[in-house]
Backbone bond lengths (Angstrom), bond angles and torsions (degrees), N, CA, C in turn:
res aa  C-N    CA-C-N  psi(-1)  N-CA   C-N-CA  omega(-1)  CA-C   N-CA-C  phi
1 M - - - 1.439 - - 1.524 110.16 -
2 R 1.281 120.22 -38.32 1.457 126.38 171.68 1.524 114.50 34.09
3 G 1.318 115.74 70.09 1.445 119.76 175.88 1.519 115.00 83.75
4 Q 1.297 117.11 -9.57 1.464 119.97 178.47 1.519 109.10 -103.13
5 E 1.306 115.95 134.83 1.448 119.78 176.69 1.519 108.79 -89.48
6 E 1.318 115.27 134.93 1.458 120.09 178.05 1.520 108.56 -76.28
7 K 1.312 116.52 130.20 1.462 120.60 -179.69 1.516 109.65 -84.01
8 I 1.323 115.82 124.59 1.462 121.66 175.87 1.518 107.00 -105.04
9 M 1.308 116.30 124.97 1.461 120.46 -176.34 1.524 110.62 -83.81
10 S 1.309 115.71 137.30 1.461 119.79 175.78 1.519 109.05 -81.11
11 V 1.329 115.11 167.40 1.458 120.28 178.79 1.527 110.39 -59.54
12 E 1.330 117.00 -39.55 1.455 120.50 -179.01 1.524 111.46 -61.19
13 E 1.340 116.65 -40.96 1.465 120.14 179.66 1.527 110.92 -67.01
14 V 1.312 116.64 -40.59 1.462 120.53 179.72 1.528 109.97 -65.76
15 V 1.322 116.55 -45.45 1.460 120.45 -179.92 1.519 110.39 -64.26
16 G 1.316 117.79 -33.80 1.451 121.84 179.09 1.524 112.34 -61.90
17 M 1.318 117.80 -20.42 1.460 121.93 -179.79 1.520 112.37 -81.15
18 G 1.298 117.42 -16.67 1.461 121.67 -177.49 1.513 109.18 169.69
19 G 1.307 115.72 -178.27 1.457 120.14 -177.87 1.514 112.57 -83.14
20 V 1.305 114.99 152.80 1.457 121.82 174.18 1.519 107.06 -119.98
21 K 1.304 116.09 122.73 1.457 121.08 178.72 1.518 108.36 -113.41
22 I 1.317 116.69 132.38 1.454 121.58 178.67 1.523 107.82 -112.24
23 S 1.306 116.20 122.59 1.452 123.06 -177.81 1.531 111.37 -67.09
24 D 1.325 116.18 148.35 1.462 121.25 173.67 1.524 110.36 -56.21
25 D 1.333 116.05 -36.21 1.460 121.27 -178.43 1.531 111.10 -65.06
26 V 1.319 117.59 -34.33 1.461 121.39 177.20 1.526 109.67 -67.05
27 I 1.310 116.84 -44.34 1.464 121.01 178.88 1.525 109.98 -63.98
28 A 1.326 116.69 -40.97 1.461 121.14 178.44 1.527 111.15 -63.40
29 T 1.318 117.07 -39.02 1.463 121.02 178.72 1.527 110.79 -65.17
30 I 1.330 116.76 -43.45 1.467 121.01 177.40 1.529 109.45 -59.29
31 A 1.329 116.51 -45.94 1.470 121.21 -179.08 1.523 111.53 -63.70
32 S 1.328 116.79 -43.22 1.461 121.30 -179.02 1.527 111.63 -63.34
33 L 1.325 116.26 -45.57 1.465 119.98 178.95 1.527 111.34 -65.25
34 A 1.324 117.19 -40.22 1.466 121.13 179.46 1.528 111.00 -65.18
35 A 1.323 117.18 -40.20 1.468 120.75 178.77 1.524 111.14 -67.41
36 S 1.323 116.28 -38.94 1.464 121.49 -178.05 1.529 112.88 -66.76
37 E 1.325 117.07 -21.23 1.466 121.60 -179.94 1.530 112.82 -71.39
38 I 1.316 117.16 -19.62 1.459 121.22 -172.67 1.522 110.82 -78.98
39 E 1.337 115.55 131.32 1.460 120.68 177.54 1.530 108.93 -65.49
40 G 1.313 115.39 132.27 1.461 120.94 -178.12 1.514 112.24 107.03
41 V 1.346 116.73 -17.13 1.461 120.07 175.41 1.521 106.98 -84.87
42 S 1.322 115.86 120.01 1.459 120.90 -178.91 1.517 110.95 -79.79
43 K 1.331 115.81 -52.62 1.460 120.61 -179.46 1.520 109.30 -164.34
44 M 1.311 114.50 160.74 1.457 120.80 174.19 1.518 106.94 -85.12
45 T 1.315 116.85 138.64 1.460 120.15 179.37 1.508 108.65 -111.24
46 G 1.305 116.15 137.69 1.451 120.21 -176.24 1.510 111.90 -125.37
47 S 1.299 114.11 -172.87 1.454 121.11 178.19 1.519 110.02 -72.27
48 M 1.313 116.43 169.44 1.455 121.45 178.15 1.532 110.48 -60.84
49 A 1.325 117.39 -37.44 1.466 121.40 179.58 1.527 110.62 -64.69
50 A 1.337 117.35 -41.50 1.465 121.10 179.18 1.524 110.64 -65.93
51 N 1.331 115.88 -40.02 1.463 119.65 178.47 1.524 111.13 -64.96
52 L 1.331 116.95 -40.30 1.462 121.39 179.27 1.529 110.36 -65.66
53 T 1.322 116.63 -41.61 1.465 121.22 177.78 1.520 110.41 -59.24
54 E 1.328 116.25 -41.74 1.458 120.53 -179.31 1.531 110.98 -68.32
55 I 1.323 117.44 -37.21 1.465 121.38 177.27 1.525 109.93 -62.36
56 L 1.323 116.88 -36.92 1.457 121.58 -179.43 1.533 112.66 -76.34
57 G 1.319 116.78 -1.29 1.457 119.44 171.69 1.505 116.54 106.97
58 K 1.309 118.83 -1.74 1.462 119.94 179.44 1.521 108.73 -102.87
59 K 1.332 115.80 114.18 1.453 121.14 -179.61 1.518 109.32 -74.66
60 K 1.319 116.72 127.50 1.455 121.16 178.84 1.526 108.12 -108.74
61 F 1.333 116.09 108.01 1.453 120.53 -175.01 1.523 112.96 -74.29
62 S 1.309 117.85 -14.60 1.460 120.35 -179.94 1.528 111.45 -94.74
63 K 1.314 116.37 10.36 1.466 121.91 -178.67 1.531 110.31 -57.59
64 G 1.322 115.34 137.13 1.452 120.49 175.47 1.511 114.97 83.15
65 V 1.333 117.37 13.79 1.468 120.03 -178.81 1.518 109.94 -133.50
66 K 1.322 115.77 134.75 1.461 122.60 174.09 1.528 107.05 -117.38
67 V 1.329 115.58 131.29 1.468 121.30 -176.74 1.519 109.47 -116.61
68 Q 1.320 115.67 132.93 1.458 121.26 172.91 1.530 106.76 -121.87
69 L 1.331 115.04 111.05 1.455 122.01 -173.20 1.523 110.05 -108.15
70 E 1.338 115.76 129.36 1.462 121.36 175.72 1.524 108.05 -136.26
71 E 1.335 115.57 114.16 1.468 123.34 -178.25 1.525 111.01 48.98
72 D 1.340 118.16 -107.07 1.465 119.97 -177.88 1.526 112.94 -110.77
73 T 1.336 117.10 17.47 1.461 120.88 177.04 1.527 109.65 -122.10
74 V 1.311 114.98 157.00 1.454 120.19 -178.01 1.532 109.89 -142.14
75 E 1.319 114.91 142.33 1.462 121.87 173.57 1.521 107.17 -117.46
76 I 1.326 116.23 134.79 1.454 122.10 -174.28 1.525 109.88 -120.83
77 D 1.336 115.77 136.73 1.462 122.28 169.27 1.520 106.91 -117.06
78 V 1.332 116.53 125.68 1.459 122.52 -178.68 1.532 108.29 -114.58
79 F 1.335 115.93 127.78 1.462 122.14 -179.27 1.525 108.05 -113.75
80 L 1.350 116.53 122.13 1.459 119.03 -174.35 1.514 112.73 -150.37
81 S 1.326 114.58 169.60 1.461 122.99 172.64 1.516 107.80 -112.51
82 I 1.329 115.07 147.06 1.457 122.34 -177.66 1.529 109.20 -108.94
83 V 1.323 116.36 147.50 1.453 121.61 175.72 1.530 108.59 -73.27
84 Y 1.328 116.18 132.28 1.465 121.85 179.08 1.530 109.33 -55.43
85 G 1.312 116.21 134.20 1.461 121.66 -179.93 1.521 112.86 99.97
86 S 1.322 116.99 -14.78 1.465 120.79 177.78 1.524 109.38 -77.57
87 I 1.310 115.66 151.00 1.465 120.27 175.71 1.523 106.43 -85.28
88 I 1.320 115.39 109.67 1.466 121.81 -170.68 1.520 112.13 -56.66
89 Q 1.321 117.71 -46.09 1.462 121.35 -177.73 1.530 111.21 -60.15
90 E 1.334 116.70 -43.47 1.471 120.48 -179.57 1.529 111.54 -65.54
91 V 1.334 116.18 -44.18 1.459 120.27 179.46 1.528 109.65 -62.22
92 A 1.329 117.04 -44.82 1.469 121.47 -178.91 1.528 111.26 -61.75
93 E 1.331 117.27 -41.91 1.467 120.43 179.00 1.526 111.46 -64.89
94 K 1.334 116.82 -40.32 1.464 120.37 178.27 1.525 110.74 -66.24
95 V 1.329 117.10 -37.53 1.464 121.19 176.47 1.523 109.55 -62.38
96 Q 1.332 116.92 -46.57 1.463 121.15 179.59 1.526 110.98 -57.48
97 E 1.337 116.56 -48.11 1.462 121.01 -178.59 1.531 111.78 -63.40
98 N 1.338 116.61 -44.90 1.468 120.05 -176.11 1.527 111.87 -69.08
99 V 1.323 116.75 -40.04 1.466 120.65 178.84 1.531 109.80 -64.52
100 K 1.312 116.52 -46.88 1.470 121.04 179.90 1.533 110.82 -59.59
101 K 1.328 115.88 -47.73 1.464 120.57 -179.13 1.533 111.12 -62.27
102 A 1.324 117.32 -43.84 1.467 120.84 -177.86 1.522 111.71 -63.91
103 I 1.326 116.59 -46.87 1.471 119.83 -178.25 1.521 111.11 -66.21
104 E 1.321 117.03 -45.39 1.461 119.83 -177.66 1.525 112.24 -68.61
105 S 1.332 117.76 -29.77 1.466 118.86 179.77 1.532 112.12 -81.88
106 M 1.332 117.96 -25.75 1.465 120.42 -177.91 1.532 113.06 -96.25
107 T 1.318 116.79 -17.77 1.463 121.27 178.98 1.526 107.52 -131.34
108 E 1.301 116.31 175.46 1.465 119.45 176.54 1.534 111.22 -98.72
109 F 1.328 116.29 13.40 1.459 120.10 -179.98 1.520 111.20 -79.04
110 K 1.316 115.64 145.29 1.461 123.00 174.40 1.520 106.85 -94.81
111 V 1.328 116.92 122.95 1.461 121.20 179.59 1.520 108.29 -84.51
112 M 1.328 115.50 117.13 1.466 120.81 -178.86 1.532 110.81 -83.44
113 T 1.342 116.98 -46.07 1.461 120.76 179.47 1.516 110.42 -145.45
114 V 1.321 114.52 149.75 1.457 122.21 170.09 1.527 105.34 -128.83
115 N 1.319 115.62 104.88 1.456 121.25 179.20 1.519 108.91 -93.75
116 V 1.330 116.69 126.23 1.459 121.67 -179.51 1.525 108.21 -104.77
117 H 1.337 115.40 124.13 1.462 122.08 179.13 1.525 107.58 -111.60
118 V 1.329 117.09 107.80 1.461 121.09 178.25 1.521 106.90 -85.00
119 Q 1.334 116.02 113.82 1.456 120.77 -174.15 1.515 113.79 -107.13
120 G 1.316 116.35 0.30 1.451 118.20 178.91 1.513 111.89 -175.83
121 V 1.334 113.70 166.90 1.452 122.04 176.24 1.521 106.36 -127.92
122 T 1.330 116.72 131.81 1.461 120.13 -179.22 1.517 110.13 -117.43
123 Q 1.311 115.57 153.84 1.454 121.53 176.39 1.518 109.06 -70.83
124 P 1.329 117.16 141.35 1.469 118.04 175.67 1.531 109.09 -65.85
125 E 1.313 115.27 149.23 1.462 119.16 179.31 1.524 109.29 -63.16
126 E 1.299 115.88 136.96 1.456 119.83 179.00 1.520 109.04 -68.24
127 E 1.319 115.03 137.41 1.472 118.83 179.39 1.518 110.07 -67.10
128 K 1.314 115.09 139.04 1.457 120.24 177.53 1.518 109.03 -78.47
129 Q 1.322 116.00 132.42 1.470 120.08 -178.54 1.493 110.73 -98.71
């Protein structure tokens, strides 16, 4: 660098050079990972096609999420299973908050709704002795 400062471009400068398009699948992946971080979420549940894809060896990180994108707003549906013994309402609220925060901080989209669909309850993993 020797006396020269490296120029770091801001998002505004990069966007000014052309358009930035974010795929629905990227938003779904962000939502899925954010939901999975919450204690009490056992797993994301997906469609039969997503489950079959995963059985065949391809991990789908957007599993269990449906995205509806309109201009600069997004609506999210999250499908998951809860660990038995968890308080469903509390887990669902934490999922809503974390998904909204993750999407809004990583993209410029405004999250209008995050609908949580609890599709199952799983036994907690037995502790290893």
